[in-house]
N, C-alpha and C positions, 0 to 999 in steps of 0.2 A: 286516904289509905290506898284507894284504887290508883291514884296517881303515883304513889310511892311504889305500889306493886308493878305498875306499868313501867316505871323507871327501872326498877330492879329487873323486871322481865327483859327490858330493852338492853340493860347492861349485861344480863346473863346471856342474851342472844349474841351480843357483841363479843363476849368472852368465848362463847361456844363457836362463833364464826372465826375468831382469832385462833382458837385451838384447832379447829378444822383446817384452817389455812396453814398453820404451822405444821400440822400432821401431814397435809398434802405436800408441803415443801420438803418435809423430812422424807416422805415416801419417794418423792421425785429424786431427791439427792441420793437416797439409798439405791433407787433403780439406776441412776446414772453411774454410781459406783460399781454396781453389778455389771453394767454394760462395759465399762472400762476394764473390769476384772476379766470378763469373758474375752474381750478383745485382746487383752494382754496375754491370756492363756493361749488364745488362738495363734497369736503371732509368735509366742514362745514355742508352741508345737510346730508351727510352720518353719521356724528357724532351726529347731532340732531336727526336723525332717530333712531340711536342706543340708545340714551338717552331716547327718547320717548318710545321705545320698553321696555327698562329696567324699566321705570316708570310704564308702564302698568303691567309688570310682578310683580313688587314689590307691586303694589296696589292689584293685584289678590292674591298674597301670604298673604298680610296683611288681606284681607277679610277672607281667609281660617283660618288664625291664630285667628282672632276674633271669628269665628264660633267655633273653637276648644276650645278657652278660655271660651266661653259661655257654651259649653257642660260640660267642667270640673267644672265650677262654679256651674252649676245645679246639677251635680253628687255629688259635695262636699256638697251642701246644703241638698240634699236628704240623704246622709250618715250621716251628722251631725244631721239632724232631727231624723233619725232612732236611732242613738246612744243616743240622748237626751230622746227619748221616751223609749228606753231600760233602761236608767238610772231611769226614773220614775217607770217603772215596777219593776225593781230590788229593789228600795227603798220601794216600797209597800210591799215587803216581809220582810223588816227589822222590828225589834221591834218598837212599837210606843212609843212616849213620855208619852202618857196616861198610858199605861201598865207599863212602867218603873217607872213613878212617883207613881203609886199605890202600887208597891211592893218594891221599893228601897228608902231608906231615902236620902243618900248622894251618888251621882254617877255623872259621866260625860261620855260622849260618844265621843271618838276620832275615827272618821271614815274618813280616808283620803286616798281613793284608788288612785293608780298610774294613772289610766285612769278614764274616766267618769263612766264606768262600770268595775267591777272587780270580782275576785273570793272571795274577803273578804266579810264576812257577820256576823251579829249578830242577833240572834233570841231569843225571849222570849215568854213564854206562861204559862198559869195557867193550871196545870194538874187536872185531874178528882178528885184526892184526896185533892185538895186545895193547894198543894205545887206550888211554883213558880220555873220554870226552865229557865235557860239562857244558850245559846250556843254562843261562840265567835269562829269563825273558818276562815280559809283561804283555800279555795278550790284551786286545782291546776289550774294555768293559770292566765293570766291577760287579760284585755279587754273583748271582747264579749265572747270568749270561757270560760273564768273564770266566767263571769256573768251567763252563762248558767249552769255551774257546781254549782254555789252557789244557784241558784233557784232550781235546782234538789235536792241539799242537804237539803234545807229548806223544800221542798215538802216531801222528804223522812222522815225527822224527824217528821213533822206534821202527816204524814200517819202512822208511827209506833206508835205514841202516840194515835191517834184517833182510828185506826183500831184494834190494838193489845192491847189496854188499858194498855200499859206498862207504869209504873209510876216511876220506880227507874232508876237513871242515868246509872248505870252499865248495866242494862238490855236494856235500850234504845240504848246505845253505842254498846253493843254486837249484838243486833238485826240489827242495821244499818250496821255494818261491815260484818255480815253474808250475807246480801242482800241489798246493798245500793240502788238498783233500786226498792225495795219492790215489 
């Protein structure tokens, strides 16, 4: 009986040892799962922090871009308004329909500058001797520099005619080329 009890006790000890080993293995596995869970949560939070940071940076950059876009649009509007105003000024120097209708029977005006303002111009005027004079010209340059040149040229022609009382085309041209700035 003692041997049987001893065998039973040995088997019980083996069973207890096996249960303890299984429980230790289960605890170790559970602990590893917790570590992986915590590591996963940590990396998820780290990734979320990174995404949030990028979101803030992108929103800040978007705000800067919107401000720059607004500045560019304002500058574009100012430049466009200035060019449109310059076009009106330049067109005021061109021959009027009233003057052309009064002195020409059949005519047409084809004025199609490359830019809103240009170096192209046509001028007409009634001279002191009653003759009608017309100038069609293309000043050097396009855009604003050309427009400035065309206005200077029209002003010079008008100055030569008014100040110097020059009435013949050849003399007007000669006087202009002698001193275009009058």
